[in-house]
N, C-alpha and C positions, 0 to 999 in steps of 0.2 A: 894785744890791743883790747881796749874796753869793749865788752860784749854789746852794749847799747850803741856804741859808735859803729861797730861792724853791721849791726842790724839796720841802723839809720842809713848807712851807705847802701846796703842791699836794697832797701825800699826805694831809694833814689834810682838805683840801677834798674830795678824791676819796672818802675813807673816809666822811665825813659824808654826802655826796650818795648814796653807795652804800647806806648804812644806811637812809636815808629811802626810797630807791627799792625796796630789797629788802622792806621792811615792806609796801609796796603790792603788790609783785610776788608775795609769798607768798599773797595772797588770790586770785590769778588761777586760773582753771580749767585743767584739762589741755588742753582744746581751744584756749584762748587762748594758752597757753605754746607749744603746738605750732605755732600759726600764726606766732608771732614767730620761733621757731627755723627754721621752713621758709623764712621770708622772708630770714633771715640766710644760710642755706645756699645758697639760690638766688642771692642777690646776690654772695656770696663766690665761688661757682662762676663767675659771669659776669665777675668781676674777677680771675680766676686768672692770666691772662696779664700784666695790668698789675702785679699784686703780685709775680709771678715776676721781672719786669724790675727792679723796685725792689730786691728781695732781692739779686740778683746785683750791682747797682750799689753797694749799701750795703756788702755784706760782701766782695765780690770772691771769693766761694766758690761752688762747685758749678756745675751746668749749667742753663741757662735752661729747656730743654725738660723736664727732670726736676722742676724746681721748679713748673712748671705742673701736672704730674701730681700732685705732693704737695698743691698747693692744691686741686685738684679732688677728690682723695681725702678731704681734711680737711673738705670741705663737702658735696658731693653724695653721695659714697659713705658717709660717716659718717651723714648724715641718713637715708639709705635703710635703714640697720640700726637706728638708735636711735629712729626715729619712733614705733614701736609700744610702746616701753617706758613702763610706768606709773610716773610720778614724782610724781603729785599725788593726795592723798587716799588711799582704799583701794587698795593695790597687790596685795594677796593675801588670800584668805580661805579658810581650811580649816574647813569646817563640822563635819567629823567630829571634829577635834581641838579645835574651838572656839577657834581663834586667828585674829585679824584683824590684818593689818599695814597701817599707815598711813605714808606718806612725809612727812617733814618736812625742808625745806631746811636746809643747814648755816648759811647766812647769806652772808657775804662771802668770796669766794675770792681769794687772792693768787696770780696766775699769773706765774711766772718763766719768761721766754721765752729760748731759746738763740739764739746767732748762726748755728748750723748750719741751723735750720729756722725762721726768724724770722716768716714769714707763715703757713705751714701750721699750725704749733703754736699760734700766736695764735688763729686762727679756730677750730681744733679745741677749744681750751680754753674759748673764749667760748660756743660752741654747747653743749658738755656742761654748763657751769656754769648757763646759763639754762634748759636742758632740765630740770634738777633744781631749779629755783626759786630759784637763787642770783643774787647780783650778783657781778661780777668786776672786779678792777683788775689790769692788766698792768704788769709791770716788764720792759721790753725789755733786751736786751744793749746796752751803749753803742755798739757798732759797727753795730747794726741798728735804732737808734731810729726812723729815718724810716719804714722799711718796716713795722715792727711797729705803730707808731702809725697808719699809713695803713690797715692791716688792721683795727685796732680801730675806726677812724673809719667804715670801710665797714660793719662789723658794727653799730655803734651807730646809724648813720643808718637802716639797714634795720629794726632793732629798734624804734626810735622811730616810724617810719612805720607799723609794724604794731601799735603801741599799747603798747609797753613804756614804763615810767616813766623820765623823765630821771635820769641818774646810775647806771643799772643796769650800764653798761659804762664803765670808765675806763682811762686809760693814762698812765703817767709819761712826760712829754715830754723830760726831761733826766735820763736814767737813769744810775745808777752802782751800784757794789757797795754803797756805804753807803745809797743810796736803797732798794735792794732789801731790805736788812736792816731799815730803818725801816718799810717797808711790812709786812714779815712780822711785825714785833713790835707793830704798831699794835693797840690794844685792840679795835677794831671788826672786825679780820680774824679769821675763824673757822677757816679751813683753808687750807693752802698746797699748790699744785701746782707743784713745782719741777723743771724740766728744764734741764740745763746741765752745767757742769763740776763736779768733785767738791767744790770749795770751796763753791759756792753750795748744793749739795745738803746738805752738812754744816751750813751756816748755817740752812737750812730746818728740819732736824731739831733744831737747837739753839735755835730761836726760842721754844720753850715752847708752840707751837701744834701741833695735829694736822697732819701733813704727808705728802704723797706725793712722795718724792724718787727720782730715777732715777739709778742709777750707770752706769759705763761698760760697754760690751759688748766682747767679744773672741771673735767667733764662729768656731769651727772648722767646716769643711765637709768631712765624711768621705765619700769615694767608696768604697763597698764593692764587691767584685768582681761582685756580682749586678746592679749598677746599670746603667741605660741610660747608658752613658758619654758619648755625644754630647750628650744632653739635660742630664746633670749638669754637664758643662763649660760648656755654653751658659748654664745657670741661674746658675752661680757667677760667671761673668764679667759677666753681666747685673746680678746683685746687687751685685757689688763696684764696678762702674763707675757704678752709678746715683748721680746727683748727686755724682760724684767721691768716692764713699765716705763721704759726710757722715753718713748714718744710722748710729746707734750699733749697730744690729743687722745691719749689712752684714758679709759674709764677711771675715775677717782672715787665714785660712790654709786651704789645701787639704791634706787628709790623704788619701793615696792608697795603696791596697794594692799591693804589689810586683807581683803577677801581672797587674795591669791598668795599670801605670805607662806602658808604651809606648803603649797605646791612648789613655790620657789625654793624653800628650804629642802624639800624632798629632792628636787632636781639638783641642788648643790651637793647632795650626798654622793652623787655620781661624778662629781668634779674634783680635781686635785686641790681642794681648799682646806684651810684650817681655821676654825673659829677661835679667836682670841678671848680668853676669859678675863675677868676683871683684874686679877693680879698681874697677868701678862700684859694687859693693856696699859697698866700704870708703868711697867718697865719699858714697854715699847715707846710710849709717849715721851718718857724721860730721855730715851736714846734719840728719837727722831726729831724732837723739837726743843729749841732753847726757850728761855723765859718769854721771849717776844713772839714765840710761835713760829720762828723761822726754821726751815728744814735743815737738818744735819746732812751735809753732802756726802758723808761717809756711807750712807745707806742707799744712795742713788744708784739704781741699776743693779743692785745686789740680789742674790737669791734669797728666798724666804728662809732657808736654812742658816745662811750667814747672818742675816738680820736678827733672827731669833737667838742665835748663839751669842752675838754681841750684847743683845738686850738681857740675856740671862735665862733663857728657856730653850727647849728643843722642839723641833717638828720633824715629821717623817720626810725622808728623802724624795718622796713622790710629790710632795706639796709644791704647788706653783703659785698660790695666792693666799695671803693672810687676810681674814675677814674680821672687821671691827664694827660692832653695833654702836650706832651714834644716836644721841638724843637731841641734837640741835646743830645749828650752823653758826660759825663765827669764831672769834679769837679764843673763846673759852672751850671750843671744840676743834683743836688743831688738826685732827684727822679729817676735817671737812675741807681742807685745802689741797692743793696739788702736792703729790707725794713722790713722784718720779721713781717709784719702786713698786713691787708687787704687793702693796698693802691697799686694801679696798674697804671703804666705808659702807655701812648698810643702814638704811632708814626704812621704817614702816610708816605709811601714811594712811589716812582714813579713806580718801577717795582720789579721783583724778584731779580735782581742783587743788587739793592739798599737794599732790605729787608735782603738779606744774609749779606751784608756789615754792615748794622746797627746792626744786631744780633751779628756779629763777634766783633764789637766794644764794645757792651754791656758786653759780657763775658770777653773781654780783660780788660775793665775798672775795673770790680769788679766781682769776682767769676770765674776766669779763670780755665778751666779744669773740671768744675762741670757738669752742665746739660743745655741742650737747647731743644726747642720743635719746630716742624714745623707741620702745618696743611695744607696738600696738597694731591692731587691725581695724581700729575705729578712726576713720579719716577725719571726723569732726574734732576728736580729741588731739590727733596729730597736728591738725591745723592750729588749734588753740595753744598747744605746747609751743609750736614754732613761733607763734605771734608773741607769746609772753616771755619765753626764756631769752636771756640776754646773751645769745651766742649767734654768730653769723654763719655757722655751719651746723645745721640740724640734720643728723643722720637718722634714718628710720630702719629698724629691723636689720642692723648690721653691726659688727664690731666697730667701736669708735675709731681706733687708729687706722684701720683698713679703709673704712668709709671716708674719713676726712681727707686722707691723702690721695684718694682716687683709685685705690687698689680694688675695692669691692663695690665702688659706685662709678658713675661717669663724670665725676669731678676731674679737672685737669690734674694729672699726676704731679705731685709737688712735695718737697721736703721743707718748704717754707710756707707757712699758712698765716696769712694776714688776719689780724683781729679787729680791724677797722678802728674808727675813732674812739669807740668804747674802750679798746685795749691799747690806745696810744699809737695806732698804726694808720697810715694813709689809705689802706685798702683792707677789705675783708676777703679778698680773693686768694685762691691758691696761686702762688706766683709762677708765671710762665714766661716764655720769651717775649710775649706781647707787652709785658710790663717793663721791658728793657729796651724799647724802641721809642723814639719820638715820631709822631705822625704829622707829616706835612700835608696840608690840604690845598688843592688847586680848585678854586670855585669860580664859576661863570655867573654873570648877572642873570637872574631869573625874574626879578621884580624891578624893572627900570624906573628911575625917578621921573623921567619925562612921561607926560600923559599921552602924547601923540604916538600913534603907531605908524611906522613907515616914514615919519618925518620928525624933525626937531622943532617942537613948538616952544617958544620962550614967552611965557606969560605967567600969570599968577598961579597957574596949576602945574608949573614945570617940575616941582619937587614933590608931587603927590604920587605915590605908587598906585598903579592900576592893576591889581590882581597878580596872580602867579602865572608868569608867562610860560612855565613848564607845561601848562595845559595845551599849548599849541604843538607839543611834540607829537600828538596823535593825529594831526592833520595830514592829509595826503598832499602830494606835490601840487595839484591843481588848486586846492584850497589855500595852500601856503602862498602860491603865486598871486592868487586873488587878493589875499590879505596884505602881503608884504612886498608886492611888486612895485614897479616904478610909478604906477598909477594908484597909489595907496588911497584907500577910502577914508571917510571921516570916522571918528571914534564911534559915533552912534551906529553907523553902518556895520562896523566891525562887531560891536556888541550884539547887534541883531543876528548876524551870521553865527556868532558863537552860541547864542541862545538856541538857534535852530540846530546847530551841530550837537549840542548837549541833549536835545530832545531825541535826535536820531540815535545817539549812543544808548539812551535809556530803553528805546524800543528794541534794540538789537539783542 
């Protein structure tokens, strides 16, 4: 039978099963849902090594050790933060304003999984979807079908064992771009979580369904003269080399003040980096970018050694990052864009103002709205940097990928990072379970239309509001009876008493 027909039928079956499962799941208590999510997180954590191995074998990208870290982060670390989130029933109650908020699941989530993080992102999306009472169906990248489906199967078995209904987690076993589009457009799908290349993100936003799409990053790392230079350099190299630069929030360029340029270069001598010379730079540029400046995907997530070998030169086996000096930002400087590999640009600027401006241009050129980093101990400059740079995640004195996903900061742990309207996304948040619920609000009248207190006056003043009635919440029972009892006073008498009551509160 035709492969597309088989996949189309599988999508219909998965959506039907998910719909039935989610109806049952939506009746589960917070306690039961949390038990299921904890079981998945614990099992995923225990399987982190196995899944990391599969991810490297399937994709040929990244570093095995770092993929273990990402898998652990997307299960144990994620759960440690979100486990206390209220996602079922009443999640907030403001008695003074008389507003009660209830969580309602969105329904079925379509999770588009990238080849760059095929197991960690899969487990992360499954956990946050179920935590918020939803079902989820994954669409893996075709190059990572085996490992993504394995992650989904591990999560599914753990969920079922903990009491989840069959069908609550699904995964397309023969993925393709067309299959992802069919899933996103299916009538039973209620919301899309899309992580991947620009084309699939655009497809998600064009599906007619609510969607969280993540655009590219292009993170500048500005080292300002007040920074701890040795730590800043270590952080940048650690961030850039992590999983061979596959995380979209990893550093793409170093921006260094002239007065500390020598200190930075001296610190780099103690790091596993290799400076590209002019001849090698020409070869590397020819390999990595086409005439339009678009990135050659064959270098994505590869080691410096492999990239250098393909380009036509050699580097030592200890090298983790290739450094390229740059003279500008834009299409004529293709290394100033996102590279998704252990290749790092290097700029020298005159002062902090220039550093901020170059960083702003870098994010505007490619990766607007995503992430930027500054290493500095000058709070005024940090503030100016955050105000000027066009990124919605500004990390200070930390590796970019670790800080942006919440590993080394207190941001919500996430493998899907919104880039806001600047980057074509509906949010700039780290996506959490709270983004996958609808919030129902129960509200009581606090500013009555009728002007009379304690009686219904129908006159020309009937529809004029008279203050915030929530102020009466502080009255004791005697005062309440006096104001609102059967022998209600005139409005003028009420106002007089309330004025006196206000004076008493001020003196207390």
